[in-house]
Structures are given as C-alpha cells and as structure tokens.
PDB file of N, CA, C and O in Angstrom:
ATOM      1  N   MET A   1       4.635  -3.155   8.303  1.00  0.00           N
ATOM      2  CA  MET A   1       5.177  -1.900   8.633  1.00  0.00           C
ATOM      3  C   MET A   1       4.026  -1.060   9.207  1.00  0.00           C
ATOM      4  O   MET A   1       2.917  -1.044   8.673  1.00  0.00           O
ATOM      5  N   VAL A   2       4.319  -0.383  10.283  1.00  0.00           N
ATOM      6  CA  VAL A   2       3.202   0.391  10.968  1.00  0.00           C
ATOM      7  C   VAL A   2       3.379   1.824  10.694  1.00  0.00           C
ATOM      8  O   VAL A   2       4.460   2.365  10.927  1.00  0.00           O
ATOM      9  N   TYR A   3       2.312   2.510  10.182  1.00  0.00           N
ATOM     10  CA  TYR A   3       2.300   3.863   9.882  1.00  0.00           C
ATOM     11  C   TYR A   3       1.543   4.574  11.012  1.00  0.00           C
ATOM     12  O   TYR A   3       0.623   4.031  11.624  1.00  0.00           O
ATOM     13  N   PRO A   4       1.980   5.823  11.254  1.00  0.00           N
ATOM     14  CA  PRO A   4       1.124   6.585  12.210  1.00  0.00           C
ATOM     15  C   PRO A   4      -0.219   6.941  11.543  1.00  0.00           C
ATOM     16  O   PRO A   4      -0.305   7.094  10.325  1.00  0.00           O
ATOM     17  N   ILE A   5      -1.320   7.073  12.427  1.00  0.00           N
ATOM     18  CA  ILE A   5      -2.609   7.174  11.846  1.00  0.00           C
ATOM     19  C   ILE A   5      -2.730   8.418  10.916  1.00  0.00           C
ATOM     20  O   ILE A   5      -3.452   8.380   9.919  1.00  0.00           O
ATOM     21  N   ASP A   6      -2.041   9.476  11.246  1.00  0.00           N
ATOM     22  CA  ASP A   6      -2.205  10.667  10.440  1.00  0.00           C
ATOM     23  C   ASP A   6      -1.692  10.488   9.023  1.00  0.00           C
ATOM     24  O   ASP A   6      -2.273  11.042   8.090  1.00  0.00           O
ATOM     25  N   VAL A   7      -0.627   9.734   8.837  1.00  0.00           N
ATOM     26  CA  VAL A   7      -0.091   9.436   7.572  1.00  0.00           C
ATOM     27  C   VAL A   7      -1.106   8.581   6.745  1.00  0.00           C
ATOM     28  O   VAL A   7      -1.334   8.781   5.552  1.00  0.00           O
ATOM     29  N   LEU A   8      -1.664   7.655   7.465  1.00  0.00           N
ATOM     30  CA  LEU A   8      -2.705   6.768   6.766  1.00  0.00           C
ATOM     31  C   LEU A   8      -3.939   7.650   6.309  1.00  0.00           C
ATOM     32  O   LEU A   8      -4.405   7.477   5.183  1.00  0.00           O
ATOM     33  N   THR A   9      -4.434   8.524   7.108  1.00  0.00           N
ATOM     34  CA  THR A   9      -5.493   9.299   6.796  1.00  0.00           C
ATOM     35  C   THR A   9      -5.197  10.314   5.678  1.00  0.00           C
ATOM     36  O   THR A   9      -6.063  10.573   4.842  1.00  0.00           O
ATOM     37  N   GLN A  10      -3.937  10.914   5.653  1.00  0.00           N
ATOM     38  CA  GLN A  10      -3.587  11.712   4.543  1.00  0.00           C
ATOM     39  C   GLN A  10      -3.475  10.998   3.225  1.00  0.00           C
ATOM     40  O   GLN A  10      -3.760  11.574   2.175  1.00  0.00           O
ATOM     41  N   GLN A  11      -3.060   9.738   3.267  1.00  0.00           N
ATOM     42  CA  GLN A  11      -2.914   8.940   2.113  1.00  0.00           C
ATOM     43  C   GLN A  11      -4.278   8.600   1.586  1.00  0.00           C
ATOM     44  O   GLN A  11      -4.519   8.695   0.382  1.00  0.00           O
ATOM     45  N   THR A  12      -5.165   8.211   2.449  1.00  0.00           N
ATOM     46  CA  THR A  12      -6.557   7.855   2.019  1.00  0.00           C
ATOM     47  C   THR A  12      -7.306   9.023   1.513  1.00  0.00           C
ATOM     48  O   THR A  12      -8.039   8.907   0.531  1.00  0.00           O
ATOM     49  N   ALA A  13      -7.150  10.204   2.171  1.00  0.00           N
ATOM     50  CA  ALA A  13      -7.740  11.430   1.747  1.00  0.00           C
ATOM     51  C   ALA A  13      -7.257  11.865   0.341  1.00  0.00           C
ATOM     52  O   ALA A  13      -8.052  12.303  -0.491  1.00  0.00           O
ATOM     53  N   ALA A  14      -5.912  11.730   0.093  1.00  0.00           N
ATOM     54  CA  ALA A  14      -5.407  12.079  -1.238  1.00  0.00           C
ATOM     55  C   ALA A  14      -5.861  11.071  -2.189  1.00  0.00           C
ATOM     56  O   ALA A  14      -6.140  11.449  -3.327  1.00  0.00           O
ATOM     57  N   ALA A  15      -5.976   9.819  -1.874  1.00  0.00           N
ATOM     58  CA  ALA A  15      -6.508   8.837  -2.838  1.00  0.00           C
ATOM     59  C   ALA A  15      -7.961   9.102  -3.236  1.00  0.00           C
ATOM     60  O   ALA A  15      -8.362   9.030  -4.397  1.00  0.00           O
ATOM     61  N   SER A  16      -8.690   9.402  -2.216  1.00  0.00           N
ATOM     62  CA  SER A  16     -10.218   9.652  -2.532  1.00  0.00           C
ATOM     63  C   SER A  16     -10.370  10.972  -3.293  1.00  0.00           C
ATOM     64  O   SER A  16     -11.275  11.135  -4.112  1.00  0.00           O
ATOM     65  N   ARG A  17      -9.472  11.898  -3.005  1.00  0.00           N
ATOM     66  CA  ARG A  17      -9.501  13.114  -3.776  1.00  0.00           C
ATOM     67  C   ARG A  17      -9.194  12.940  -5.230  1.00  0.00           C
ATOM     68  O   ARG A  17      -9.854  13.510  -6.098  1.00  0.00           O
ATOM     69  N   TRP A  18      -8.162  12.130  -5.495  1.00  0.00           N
ATOM     70  CA  TRP A  18      -7.815  11.830  -6.944  1.00  0.00           C
ATOM     71  C   TRP A  18      -8.916  10.953  -7.548  1.00  0.00           C
ATOM     72  O   TRP A  18      -9.208  11.076  -8.737  1.00  0.00           O
ATOM     73  N   ARG A  19      -9.520  10.086  -6.767  1.00  0.00           N
ATOM     74  CA  ARG A  19     -10.567   9.258  -7.322  1.00  0.00           C
ATOM     75  C   ARG A  19     -11.812  10.085  -7.725  1.00  0.00           C
ATOM     76  O   ARG A  19     -12.458   9.917  -8.759  1.00  0.00           O
ATOM     77  N   ARG A  20     -12.066  11.038  -6.723  1.00  0.00           N
ATOM     78  CA  ARG A  20     -13.244  11.920  -7.021  1.00  0.00           C
ATOM     79  C   ARG A  20     -12.982  12.785  -8.286  1.00  0.00           C
ATOM     80  O   ARG A  20     -13.898  13.081  -9.054  1.00  0.00           O
ATOM     81  N   ARG A  21     -11.758  13.160  -8.463  1.00  0.00           N
ATOM     82  CA  ARG A  21     -11.347  14.058  -9.581  1.00  0.00           C
ATOM     83  C   ARG A  21     -11.434  13.268 -10.847  1.00  0.00           C
ATOM     84  O   ARG A  21     -11.887  13.756 -11.883  1.00  0.00           O
ATOM     85  N   GLY A  22     -10.987  12.026 -10.750  1.00  0.00           N
ATOM     86  CA  GLY A  22     -11.102  11.147 -12.032  1.00  0.00           C
ATOM     87  C   GLY A  22     -12.557  10.898 -12.386  1.00  0.00           C
ATOM     88  O   GLY A  22     -12.953  10.942 -13.551  1.00  0.00           O
ATOM     89  N   ARG A  23     -13.357  10.630 -11.325  1.00  0.00           N
ATOM     90  CA  ARG A  23     -14.775  10.335 -11.664  1.00  0.00           C
ATOM     91  C   ARG A  23     -15.446  11.558 -12.235  1.00  0.00           C
ATOM     92  O   ARG A  23     -16.253  11.424 -13.156  1.00  0.00           O
ATOM     93  N   SER A  24     -15.157  12.739 -11.740  1.00  0.00           N
ATOM     94  CA  SER A  24     -15.788  14.025 -12.351  1.00  0.00           C
ATOM     95  C   SER A  24     -15.263  14.287 -13.685  1.00  0.00           C
ATOM     96  O   SER A  24     -15.992  14.775 -14.550  1.00  0.00           O
ATOM     97  N   ALA A  25     -13.998  13.981 -13.914  1.00  0.00           N
ATOM     98  CA  ALA A  25     -13.415  14.125 -15.248  1.00  0.00           C
ATOM     99  C   ALA A  25     -14.020  13.245 -16.266  1.00  0.00           C
ATOM    100  O   ALA A  25     -14.200  13.645 -17.416  1.00  0.00           O
ATOM    101  N   LEU A  26     -14.365  11.967 -15.847  1.00  0.00           N
ATOM    102  CA  LEU A  26     -15.025  10.990 -16.691  1.00  0.00           C
ATOM    103  C   LEU A  26     -16.492  11.430 -16.980  1.00  0.00           C
ATOM    104  O   LEU A  26     -17.007  11.291 -18.089  1.00  0.00           O
ATOM    105  N   TRP A  27     -17.129  11.969 -15.904  1.00  0.00           N
ATOM    106  CA  TRP A  27     -18.462  12.470 -16.049  1.00  0.00           C
ATOM    107  C   TRP A  27     -18.525  13.623 -17.024  1.00  0.00           C
ATOM    108  O   TRP A  27     -19.454  13.721 -17.825  1.00  0.00           O
ATOM    109  N   LEU A  28     -17.463  14.561 -16.950  1.00  0.00           N
ATOM    110  CA  LEU A  28     -17.541  15.731 -17.735  1.00  0.00           C
ATOM    111  C   LEU A  28     -17.257  15.305 -19.269  1.00  0.00           C
ATOM    112  O   LEU A  28     -17.867  15.820 -20.207  1.00  0.00           O
ATOM    113  N   LEU A  29     -16.306  14.348 -19.419  1.00  0.00           N
ATOM    114  CA  LEU A  29     -16.000  13.832 -20.827  1.00  0.00           C
ATOM    115  C   LEU A  29     -17.267  13.136 -21.357  1.00  0.00           C
ATOM    116  O   LEU A  29     -17.619  13.341 -22.518  1.00  0.00           O
ATOM    117  N   GLY A  30     -17.938  12.350 -20.575  1.00  0.00           N
ATOM    118  CA  GLY A  30     -19.099  11.658 -21.139  1.00  0.00           C
ATOM    119  C   GLY A  30     -20.192  12.611 -21.526  1.00  0.00           C
ATOM    120  O   GLY A  30     -20.827  12.444 -22.568  1.00  0.00           O
ATOM    121  N   THR A  31     -20.433  13.656 -20.664  1.00  0.00           N
ATOM    122  CA  THR A  31     -21.427  14.710 -20.903  1.00  0.00           C
ATOM    123  C   THR A  31     -21.129  15.437 -22.089  1.00  0.00           C
ATOM    124  O   THR A  31     -22.032  15.662 -22.895  1.00  0.00           O
ATOM    125  N   LEU A  32     -19.825  15.878 -22.312  1.00  0.00           N
ATOM    126  CA  LEU A  32     -19.513  16.560 -23.549  1.00  0.00           C
ATOM    127  C   LEU A  32     -19.609  15.735 -24.696  1.00  0.00           C
ATOM    128  O   LEU A  32     -20.020  16.211 -25.754  1.00  0.00           O
ATOM    129  N   LEU A  33     -19.241  14.431 -24.589  1.00  0.00           N
ATOM    130  CA  LEU A  33     -19.379  13.480 -25.736  1.00  0.00           C
ATOM    131  C   LEU A  33     -20.860  13.317 -26.112  1.00  0.00           C
ATOM    132  O   LEU A  33     -21.197  13.350 -27.296  1.00  0.00           O
ATOM    133  N   GLY A  34     -21.677  13.155 -25.201  1.00  0.00           N
ATOM    134  CA  GLY A  34     -23.097  13.059 -25.325  1.00  0.00           C
ATOM    135  C   GLY A  34     -23.699  14.222 -25.976  1.00  0.00           C
ATOM    136  O   GLY A  34     -24.460  14.092 -26.935  1.00  0.00           O
ATOM    137  N   ALA A  35     -23.363  15.409 -25.459  1.00  0.00           N
ATOM    138  CA  ALA A  35     -23.921  16.639 -26.087  1.00  0.00           C
ATOM    139  C   ALA A  35     -23.464  16.787 -27.540  1.00  0.00           C
ATOM    140  O   ALA A  35     -24.253  17.151 -28.412  1.00  0.00           O
ATOM    141  N   ALA A  36     -22.122  16.488 -27.804  1.00  0.00           N
ATOM    142  CA  ALA A  36     -21.729  16.557 -29.086  1.00  0.00           C
ATOM    143  C   ALA A  36     -22.505  15.566 -30.065  1.00  0.00           C
ATOM    144  O   ALA A  36     -22.883  15.908 -31.186  1.00  0.00           O
ATOM    145  N   LEU A  37     -22.694  14.342 -29.532  1.00  0.00           N
ATOM    146  CA  LEU A  37     -23.401  13.416 -30.355  1.00  0.00           C
ATOM    147  C   LEU A  37     -24.852  13.815 -30.603  1.00  0.00           C
ATOM    148  O   LEU A  37     -25.353  13.628 -31.712  1.00  0.00           O
ATOM    149  N   ILE A  38     -25.549  14.366 -29.585  1.00  0.00           N
ATOM    150  CA  ILE A  38     -26.926  14.854 -29.857  1.00  0.00           C
ATOM    151  C   ILE A  38     -26.912  16.003 -30.797  1.00  0.00           C
ATOM    152  O   ILE A  38     -27.754  16.044 -31.694  1.00  0.00           O
ATOM    153  N   ALA A  39     -25.992  16.971 -30.660  1.00  0.00           N
ATOM    154  CA  ALA A  39     -25.941  18.051 -31.555  1.00  0.00           C
ATOM    155  C   ALA A  39     -25.704  17.590 -33.005  1.00  0.00           C
ATOM    156  O   ALA A  39     -26.323  18.104 -33.937  1.00  0.00           O
ATOM    157  N   PHE A  40     -24.777  16.589 -33.183  1.00  0.00           N
ATOM    158  CA  PHE A  40     -24.621  16.108 -34.553  1.00  0.00           C
ATOM    159  C   PHE A  40     -25.813  15.369 -35.082  1.00  0.00           C
ATOM    160  O   PHE A  40     -26.147  15.522 -36.257  1.00  0.00           O
ATOM    161  N   ALA A  41     -26.472  14.574 -34.269  1.00  0.00           N
ATOM    162  CA  ALA A  41     -27.723  13.949 -34.678  1.00  0.00           C
ATOM    163  C   ALA A  41     -28.791  14.970 -35.117  1.00  0.00           C
ATOM    164  O   ALA A  41     -29.458  14.802 -36.138  1.00  0.00           O
ATOM    165  N   VAL A  42     -28.927  16.041 -34.298  1.00  0.00           N
ATOM    166  CA  VAL A  42     -29.884  17.091 -34.624  1.00  0.00           C
ATOM    167  C   VAL A  42     -29.573  17.772 -35.979  1.00  0.00           C
ATOM    168  O   VAL A  42     -30.472  18.039 -36.776  1.00  0.00           O
ATOM    169  N   VAL A  43     -28.340  18.030 -36.199  1.00  0.00           N
ATOM    170  CA  VAL A  43     -27.888  18.705 -37.397  1.00  0.00           C
ATOM    171  C   VAL A  43     -28.113  17.839 -38.574  1.00  0.00           C
ATOM    172  O   VAL A  43     -28.526  18.325 -39.627  1.00  0.00           O
ATOM    173  N   VAL A  44     -27.842  16.486 -38.436  1.00  0.00           N
ATOM    174  CA  VAL A  44     -27.914  15.610 -39.562  1.00  0.00           C
ATOM    175  C   VAL A  44     -29.428  15.336 -39.838  1.00  0.00           C
ATOM    176  O   VAL A  44     -29.848  15.327 -40.995  1.00  0.00           O
ATOM    177  N   LEU A  45     -30.241  15.113 -38.769  1.00  0.00           N
ATOM    178  CA  LEU A  45     -31.646  14.689 -39.012  1.00  0.00           C
ATOM    179  C   LEU A  45     -32.506  15.928 -39.368  1.00  0.00           C
ATOM    180  O   LEU A  45     -33.377  15.785 -40.226  1.00  0.00           O
ATOM    181  N   PHE A  46     -32.332  17.132 -38.776  1.00  0.00           N
ATOM    182  CA  PHE A  46     -33.129  18.159 -39.015  1.00  0.00           C
ATOM    183  C   PHE A  46     -32.477  19.258 -39.923  1.00  0.00           C
ATOM    184  O   PHE A  46     -32.856  20.427 -39.847  1.00  0.00           O
ATOM    185  N   ASP A  47     -31.551  18.886 -40.729  1.00  0.00           N
ATOM    186  CA  ASP A  47     -30.956  19.844 -41.541  1.00  0.00           C
ATOM    187  C   ASP A  47     -31.922  20.352 -42.656  1.00  0.00           C
ATOM    188  O   ASP A  47     -32.354  19.541 -43.475  1.00  0.00           O
ATOM    189  N   PRO A  48     -32.262  21.613 -42.711  1.00  0.00           N
ATOM    190  CA  PRO A  48     -33.254  22.034 -43.621  1.00  0.00           C
ATOM    191  C   PRO A  48     -32.892  21.943 -45.126  1.00  0.00           C
ATOM    192  O   PRO A  48     -33.749  21.837 -46.004  1.00  0.00           O
ATOM    193  N   ALA A  49     -31.593  21.991 -45.352  1.00  0.00           N
ATOM    194  CA  ALA A  49     -31.087  21.932 -46.712  1.00  0.00           C
ATOM    195  C   ALA A  49     -31.097  20.546 -47.125  1.00  0.00           C
ATOM    196  O   ALA A  49     -30.971  20.364 -48.336  1.00  0.00           O
ATOM    197  N   GLY A  50     -31.225  19.486 -46.352  1.00  0.00           N
ATOM    198  CA  GLY A  50     -31.172  18.138 -46.708  1.00  0.00           C
ATOM    199  C   GLY A  50     -29.769  17.716 -47.088  1.00  0.00           C
ATOM    200  O   GLY A  50     -28.850  18.530 -47.005  1.00  0.00           O
ATOM    201  N   PRO A  51     -29.574  16.510 -47.490  1.00  0.00           N
ATOM    202  CA  PRO A  51     -28.205  16.011 -47.738  1.00  0.00           C
ATOM    203  C   PRO A  51     -27.640  16.734 -48.945  1.00  0.00           C
ATOM    204  O   PRO A  51     -28.392  17.191 -49.806  1.00  0.00           O
ATOM    205  N   ILE A  52     -26.377  16.837 -49.011  1.00  0.00           N
ATOM    206  CA  ILE A  52     -25.628  17.610 -50.090  1.00  0.00           C
ATOM    207  C   ILE A  52     -25.844  16.693 -51.367  1.00  0.00           C
ATOM    208  O   ILE A  52     -25.581  15.491 -51.349  1.00  0.00           O
ATOM    209  N   PRO A  53     -26.320  17.322 -52.419  1.00  0.00           N
ATOM    210  CA  PRO A  53     -26.546  16.578 -53.675  1.00  0.00           C
ATOM    211  C   PRO A  53     -25.212  16.142 -54.292  1.00  0.00           C
ATOM    212  O   PRO A  53     -24.226  16.879 -54.256  1.00  0.00           O
ATOM    213  N   ALA A  54     -25.204  14.926 -54.862  1.00  0.00           N
ATOM    214  CA  ALA A  54     -24.034  14.400 -55.474  1.00  0.00           C
ATOM    215  C   ALA A  54     -23.698  15.194 -56.730  1.00  0.00           C
ATOM    216  O   ALA A  54     -24.646  15.466 -57.467  1.00  0.00           O
ATOM    217  N   PRO A  55     -22.504  15.595 -57.068  1.00  0.00           N
ATOM    218  CA  PRO A  55     -22.194  16.336 -58.195  1.00  0.00           C
ATOM    219  C   PRO A  55     -22.485  15.391 -59.477  1.00  0.00           C
ATOM    220  O   PRO A  55     -22.386  14.167 -59.389  1.00  0.00           O
ATOM    221  N   ASP A  56     -22.806  15.968 -60.525  1.00  0.00           N
ATOM    222  CA  ASP A  56     -23.053  15.135 -61.768  1.00  0.00           C
ATOM    223  C   ASP A  56     -21.784  14.834 -62.464  1.00  0.00           C
ATOM    224  O   ASP A  56     -21.789  14.164 -63.496  1.00  0.00           O
TER     225      ASP A  56
END
C-alpha cells in the first residue's frame, strides 16, 4: 500500500515525538527515583539522633 509522502512524514514525526516524550518521562522518573534514594540514604546515614532505640 502506497502512502503519500506527507502522511508518512506526519506518522514518523508523531512517532518520534511520542518516543522523545517517553524517553524524557523515563529520564524524569529515574532522576526523581535517584534523588529520593540519595535523600533517604543521607537521612539514614547522617541522622544525628541515631537509630531509634528499641523499647524495653
């Protein structure tokens, strides 16, 4: 089946736009996850109060 060239370019442009959006969403998710992990590690490792003492 033969498509006119403008239909093909519109389809490929839309596909690349969605691919780019998906990649940036993954990058954002990874960045947020990494930041949360680093913040959690900093809070756990450098907590001035130390670990919570076990109740007697």
